[in-house]
N, C-alpha and C positions, 0 to 999 in steps of 0.2 A: 506454519507460519513461514511467510516467504520474505526474503530480503532482496532486494532488486538494487543494484548500483548503476549510477549515471555520472557521466562527466558534466552535467549541468543542473541546476536546481529547477525544480518544477513547483508551482504552487499548489496549495493545498485543494483548492476549488478543481483544478485541471485532474489532480490525483483522483479525487473523490468522483469526479465525473466519469473519468476513464474506468476506475473500478466498477461503479454502477453500470456502465453500459458493457462491460465485458461480463459481468455477473450479474444480470437483471433480477435474478430470484433473491439476492441478497441486499439488506440495507447497510451502506457503508457509513462509519463515524470516524472523525479525527479525535485522536486523543493523544496528548504529547507527555502524559504522565507527569507533568509539573501542574497542571490545573487541575480542576474537578472532572471527574469522568462525566461525559455527556449523559444528561439526565435520561435520554430516550434508549441508550444503549442498555440492553437487557441480556446479561449473561447465560439465562435460561433459554432465550431464543436463539436456536442454532443458526438462524437466518442473519443474525447481526455479526459483521465484523468491523474491525477498526484497524487503522494505520497511524504511524508517525513517521516523522522523518528526521534525519540528521545529516550534518556535513562536517567537512574538516577532516577527512581520513587521510590527508597526507599524500594521495595519488591523484594526480590530475584526471586520469581516466576514471577513477571510480570515487570521486569526491563526495557524491551525493547519494544518500541511501533511503529508500522506502522500505519499511518493515510494515507486513500486512498481517494481523493476528486473527485467529478462530478459525482458520481455514483447516479443511481434513488434513491429516499428515500423509496420508496416501498421495502419492504423485507430486509432491511439495517442490521438488527440485524442477520437473516438467513444468508445473506450474510457474515458478520463477523464470524460466526462460520464456514461456508464453508471455507473462506479463511484460518482460523486458522487451519482447518484440512490439507488443502493444503499445506500450509507451513511447517507444522509438518512432513508431509510425505516428502517432498522435502529436508528438512534437514537431513534427515536419510542417 
């Protein structure tokens, strides 16, 4: 799992597109845990990942968070930094 923090909100479509382009072998879903799980999301399929977002963390520089689930535990910190860089580039 990766948590990536930003100073601005990103929309779900932009997040989904960026994750899909960064990891083309994976299928990306959005699930906020409040609504029903996406029907296509298959927990038996190791190529399915999902993300959700949150805001209001009380710190202007890190007020928006993207959480990415079902990624490997190995190298998760490196992946957080990498994704942060990719999202920073994609928002410019």
